[in-house]
C-alpha positions in Angstrom: 17.8 86.6 125.1 15.9 83.3 125.3 14.3 84.0 122.0 17.6 84.7 120.4 19.0 81.4 121.7 16.0 79.6 120.4 16.3 81.2 117.0 20.0 80.3 116.9 19.4 76.7 117.8 16.7 76.4 115.2 19.0 77.9 112.6 21.8 75.5 113.5 19.4 72.5 113.4 18.1 73.6 109.9 21.6 74.1 108.5 24.0 71.6 110.1 23.9 68.2 108.4 23.9 66.2 111.7 22.1 63.4 110.0 25.3 62.3 108.4 26.8 61.5 111.8 23.5 60.0 113.1 23.3 57.7 110.1 27.0 56.7 110.5 26.4 56.0 114.2 23.3 54.0 113.7 24.9 51.0 112.0 27.4 50.0 114.7 24.9 50.8 117.5 22.1 48.7 115.9 24.5 45.8 115.4 25.5 46.0 119.1 21.9 46.2 120.2 21.1 43.1 118.1 24.0 41.1 119.7 24.1 42.6 123.2 23.6 39.2 124.8 26.7 38.0 123.0 29.3 40.8 123.4 30.3 43.4 125.9 29.1 47.0 125.1 32.6 48.3 124.9 33.3 46.5 121.6 31.3 49.2 119.8 33.7 52.0 120.6 36.2 51.4 117.8 33.8 50.8 115.0 31.7 53.7 116.2 34.4 56.3 116.1 35.8 54.9 112.9 32.4 55.2 111.3 32.0 58.8 112.6 35.5 59.7 111.4 35.0 58.4 107.9 31.6 60.3 107.8 33.4 63.5 108.8 36.1 63.0 106.2 33.5 62.4 103.5 31.4 65.4 104.6 34.5 67.7 104.6 35.5 66.5 101.1 32.0 67.1 99.7 31.8 70.5 101.4 34.9 71.6 99.5 33.4 70.3 96.2 29.8 71.4 96.6 30.6 74.6 98.6 27.4 74.1 100.6 27.2 72.2 103.9 23.6 71.1 103.4 24.1 69.8 99.9 27.3 68.1 101.0 25.4 66.6 103.9 22.7 65.1 101.6 25.3 63.5 99.3 27.4 62.2 102.2 24.3 60.7 103.9 23.4 59.0 100.6 26.8 57.3 100.4 26.6 56.3 104.1 23.2 54.7 103.6 24.4 53.0 100.4 27.5 51.7 102.2 25.8 50.2 105.2 22.7 48.9 103.4 24.5 47.1 100.6 25.1 43.8 102.5 21.6 43.7 103.8 20.0 44.2 100.4 22.4 41.7 98.8 21.5 39.0 101.3 17.8 39.8 100.9 17.9 39.5 97.1 20.5 36.8 96.4 18.1 34.0 97.0 15.6 35.3 94.4 16.4 33.3 91.3 13.5 33.4 88.8 13.8 30.4 86.5 17.0 29.4 88.2 18.8 32.5 87.0 20.8 34.4 89.7 19.9 38.0 88.9 21.2 39.7 92.0 24.9 39.0 92.0 27.6 41.5 93.2 28.5 42.5 89.7 24.8 43.5 89.0 24.0 45.0 92.4 27.1 47.0 92.4 26.2 48.6 89.1 22.8 49.5 90.5 24.4 51.0 93.6 26.8 53.0 91.5 23.9 54.3 89.4 21.9 55.3 92.5 25.0 57.0 94.0 25.7 58.9 90.8 22.1 59.9 90.2 21.6 60.9 93.8 24.8 63.0 93.8 23.7 64.9 90.6 20.2 65.5 92.1 21.3 66.8 95.4 24.0 68.9 93.8 22.1 70.5 91.0 18.4 70.5 91.8 16.8 73.4 93.7 15.7 72.0 97.0 14.2 73.3 100.3 17.5 72.6 101.9 16.6 73.9 105.4 13.4 71.8 105.6 15.1 68.6 104.2 18.1 69.0 106.5 15.9 69.5 109.6 13.6 66.5 108.7 16.6 64.2 108.2 18.2 65.4 111.4 15.1 64.5 113.3 14.5 61.2 111.6 18.1 59.9 112.0 18.2 61.1 115.6 15.1 58.9 116.3 16.9 56.0 114.6 20.0 56.4 116.9 17.9 56.7 120.0 16.2 53.3 119.4 19.4 51.1 119.6 20.8 53.4 122.3 17.8 52.7 124.4 18.1 48.9 123.8 21.8 49.1 124.9 21.5 51.4 127.9 18.4 50.0 129.6 19.8 46.5 130.3 23.3 48.0 131.1 21.9 50.4 133.6 19.5 47.7 135.0 22.5 45.3 135.5 24.4 48.1 137.2 21.6 48.9 139.6 21.0 45.2 140.4 24.7 44.8 141.1 24.7 47.9 143.3 21.7 46.7 145.4 23.4 43.4 146.0 26.8 44.9 146.7 28.6 42.6 144.2 29.0 44.9 141.1 27.3 44.4 137.8 24.8 41.6 137.5 26.4 40.3 134.3 30.1 39.8 133.8 31.5 38.5 130.5 34.1 35.8 130.5 34.7 35.8 134.3 32.7 32.8 135.4 34.5 29.4 135.7 32.9 26.4 134.1 30.4 24.5 136.2 28.5 21.3 135.8 25.3 23.3 136.5 25.8 25.7 133.5 23.7 25.2 130.4 25.1 23.7 127.2 27.4 25.9 125.1 26.6 26.6 121.5 28.7 28.4 118.9 26.9 31.1 117.0 28.6 32.5 113.8 27.4 35.9 112.6 27.9 37.5 109.2 29.3 41.0 108.7 25.8 42.5 109.2 25.0 40.7 112.5 22.7 38.0 111.0 23.1 34.5 112.3 24.8 32.2 109.8 25.6 29.1 111.8 24.6 27.6 115.1 26.5 24.6 116.3 26.8 22.6 119.5 28.1 19.2 120.5 28.6 16.6 123.2 31.9 15.0 123.9 33.7 16.7 126.7 37.1 18.0 125.5 36.3 17.1 122.0 33.4 19.6 121.8 35.7 22.5 120.7 37.5 20.6 117.9 34.4 18.9 116.7 32.3 22.0 116.4 35.2 24.0 114.9 35.8 21.5 112.1 32.0 21.3 111.3 31.8 25.1 111.2 34.9 25.3 109.0 33.4 22.8 106.6 30.5 25.3 106.1 32.6 28.5 106.0 35.5 27.2 103.8 33.9 24.4 101.7 30.3 25.6 101.7 29.2 22.2 102.9 25.6 21.4 103.7 24.7 20.8 107.3 24.7 17.0 107.1 28.0 16.9 105.2 29.6 19.3 107.7 28.7 17.1 110.8 29.3 13.8 109.0 32.8 14.5 107.7 35.6 12.6 109.4 37.3 14.6 112.2 40.5 14.5 114.2 41.2 15.7 117.8 44.3 16.9 119.7 44.2 18.4 123.2 47.9 19.1 123.8 48.2 16.5 126.6 48.5 13.6 125.9 50.5 14.5 122.8 48.4 12.3 120.6 46.5 13.1 117.4 43.3 11.0 117.3 41.8 10.5 113.9 38.6 8.9 112.7 38.4 6.0 110.2 37.3 8.3 107.4 40.6 10.0 107.3 42.6 8.2 104.6 46.0 6.5 104.9 47.8 9.1 102.8 46.7 11.9 105.2 47.7 9.8 108.2 51.1 9.2 106.8 51.5 12.9 106.0 50.6 13.8 109.6 53.0 11.1 111.0 55.8 12.5 108.8 55.3 15.9 110.5 55.8 14.3 113.9 52.3 13.6 115.0 51.6 10.5 117.1 48.5 9.0 115.3 46.0 7.0 117.2 42.4 5.9 116.2 39.6 8.0 117.6 37.2 5.8 119.6 35.0 8.3 121.3 34.6 11.5 119.3 32.2 14.3 119.6 28.6 14.4 118.3 27.9 17.7 116.6 24.5 19.3 115.8 24.5 22.2 113.3 22.1 24.6 111.7 23.3 26.9 108.8 21.6 29.5 106.7 21.2 28.6 103.1 19.8 30.3 100.0 16.4 28.6 100.6 16.2 29.2 104.4 17.7 27.0 107.1 19.6 23.7 106.7 19.9 21.6 109.9 21.4 18.2 110.6 22.2 15.8 113.5 25.5 14.0 113.7 25.0 10.5 112.2 27.5 9.2 114.8 24.7 9.6 117.4 21.6 9.6 115.3 18.5 11.7 115.5 16.9 14.2 113.1 16.1 18.0 113.2 12.9 18.9 115.0 11.7 21.4 112.4 11.8 21.9 108.6 
């Protein structure tokens, strides 16, 4: 009976395209593992089940068309990999500009991705393949991939839980529950792209003006694609609800001030703004700048 069970499990492992779901789960789990110190583990639940649901829908559709679970699994896995890898490959290649010519734009890379998808679909659909061997190998490889970020996620979560249980105070780390304290370290704002890579790091001094100062510098990068120095040097304004006063720096022109006043804002000159320091990712690496209001220069290249 044990041998029969073993044979049945082996047959299932060699025929079921589990690798489609492992590949679909890897992307959100890896993103969470990379940013575990920034977000709570629970944020992965929605993107994880959505990724798995879309993978299941794609697999079922291809099963109807290909009339074979293993071939449908190979094609579905190909599209899952192409989907989740596109952004990473684009970010890797977009800075390569031989002779100043931007070869790797979306319109060219998308064509390459479509050709890979079409060629791979034809190959997996028509060519004679050792489907059992390929399916088993992919199941094992993608399972290992999923175990890696899962381990990175579970080990610190379990360790925090055990530490909290020993001290009788619950988990050792709680997100968003601590009140501000003079003894806490400085706060920096980290902006990530859709693939979890750091795009911007910004911090400031200036008490209540820290939030508005860093926000305006970050928006200058995200909206206007400003360089680091332009982003921190641009004139800023500040409003903190009470007092009901909009403080503006000298660099904001008279026309803008009159427009703001016409909308009911009480305009006053800004005399003690924030000093923002910012690092942003650029096509050639990192671009850093210190606020000229305070002076200084970046420590590295």
